C-alpha positions as CSV (number, residue, x, y, z in Angstrom):
1,M,3.6,-39.9,3.4
2,N,2.1,-40.4,6.7
3,S,3.4,-37.7,9.0
4,D,3.6,-38.0,12.7
5,Q,3.0,-34.2,12.6
6,E,-0.2,-33.2,14.6
7,S,-3.2,-32.1,12.7
8,P,-3.6,-28.3,12.4
9,A,-7.3,-28.8,13.1
10,N,-7.3,-30.5,16.3
11,G,-3.8,-31.1,17.4
12,S,-4.0,-34.8,17.8
13,E,-4.4,-36.7,14.6
14,P,-1.7,-37.5,12.1
15,V,-1.9,-35.7,8.7
16,E,-1.5,-37.3,5.4
17,I,0.9,-35.0,3.3
18,P,1.0,-35.6,-0.4
19,I,4.5,-36.1,-1.8
20,D,4.2,-34.0,-5.0
21,G,7.1,-31.6,-4.9
22,V,5.1,-28.8,-3.0
23,L,5.0,-28.4,0.8
24,D,2.8,-25.8,2.2
25,L,3.7,-24.9,5.8
26,H,0.8,-22.6,6.5
27,S,-1.1,-25.0,8.6
28,F,1.7,-26.5,10.6
29,S,3.0,-25.4,13.8
30,P,6.6,-23.7,13.7
31,K,7.8,-26.3,16.2
32,D,6.9,-29.0,13.6
33,V,8.7,-27.4,10.8
34,K,12.2,-28.8,11.1
35,D,11.2,-32.5,11.3
36,L,8.5,-32.0,8.7
37,L,10.7,-30.3,6.2
38,F,13.6,-32.8,6.5
39,D,11.3,-35.7,6.2
40,Y,9.5,-34.3,3.2
41,L,12.8,-33.5,1.3
42,D,14.1,-37.0,2.1
43,E,10.7,-38.6,0.9
44,C,11.0,-36.4,-2.4
45,R,14.4,-37.8,-3.0
46,K,13.2,-41.3,-2.6
47,R,10.6,-40.7,-5.2
48,G,12.9,-39.0,-7.7
49,I,11.6,-35.4,-7.0
50,W,14.6,-33.2,-7.3
51,T,13.0,-29.8,-7.4
52,V,10.7,-28.9,-4.4
53,R,8.7,-25.8,-3.7
54,I,8.2,-24.9,0.0
55,V,5.3,-22.4,0.6
56,H,6.1,-20.4,3.9
57,G,4.2,-17.3,3.2
58,K,5.4,-13.7,3.3
59,G,4.2,-12.4,6.7
60,I,7.0,-10.9,8.7
61,G,9.5,-13.4,7.3
62,A,10.2,-15.5,10.4
63,L,9.1,-18.8,8.9
64,K,11.1,-18.0,5.7
65,R,14.2,-17.4,7.7
66,T,13.8,-20.7,9.6
67,V,13.2,-22.6,6.4
68,H,16.3,-21.0,4.8
69,A,18.3,-21.8,7.9
70,L,17.1,-25.4,7.8
71,L,17.9,-25.8,4.1
72,S,21.4,-24.5,4.5
73,R,22.1,-27.4,6.8
74,H,20.4,-30.2,5.0
75,P,23.1,-32.3,3.2
76,A,20.9,-33.2,0.2
77,V,20.1,-29.5,-0.7
78,I,22.2,-28.2,-3.6
79,D,20.7,-24.8,-3.5
80,Y,17.5,-22.8,-2.9
81,H,16.1,-19.4,-3.9
82,L,12.9,-17.5,-3.6
83,D,10.2,-18.3,-6.1
84,S,9.7,-16.2,-9.1
85,A,7.8,-12.9,-8.7
86,L,5.3,-14.2,-11.3
87,F,4.2,-16.8,-8.8
88,S,4.6,-16.2,-5.1
89,G,7.9,-14.3,-4.9
90,D,9.1,-14.3,-1.3
91,G,6.1,-16.4,-0.2
92,A,7.9,-19.6,-1.4
93,T,11.3,-21.1,-1.7
94,I,12.4,-23.4,-4.6
95,V,14.8,-26.0,-3.5
96,H,17.1,-28.1,-5.7
97,L,18.1,-31.5,-4.3
98,R,21.0,-33.6,-4.9
99,R,20.5,-36.8,-6.7
100,E,21.7,-40.0,-4.9
101,G,25.5,-40.2,-5.1
102,R,25.8,-36.9,-7.1
103,E,28.1,-34.3,-5.6
104,I,27.7,-31.4,-8.0
105,S,24.8,-29.4,-9.3
106,P,23.4,-30.5,-12.7
107,E,23.7,-27.8,-15.2
């Protein structure tokens, strides 16, 4: 995915983001998170990636709250939850995406 997001290093060049089901938001500006997150989730769905891990860090929780608010509004998100304590716990969120044309969560 070629992102139109600005490079965290110099603020002017596009950043190549691998579409592998893991999105690390640490190096992006908070103002870029909405478009980046939505574009990433949409691209994952196009590639058949139905479970995505969003790394937002622990910190004071502001980015986590922003990510969760955005996920609650995205029509393709079935559900989301904090990652397992064995991994990053509340430093990452696991997102389950709706498959094309599917209206209920796969069980």
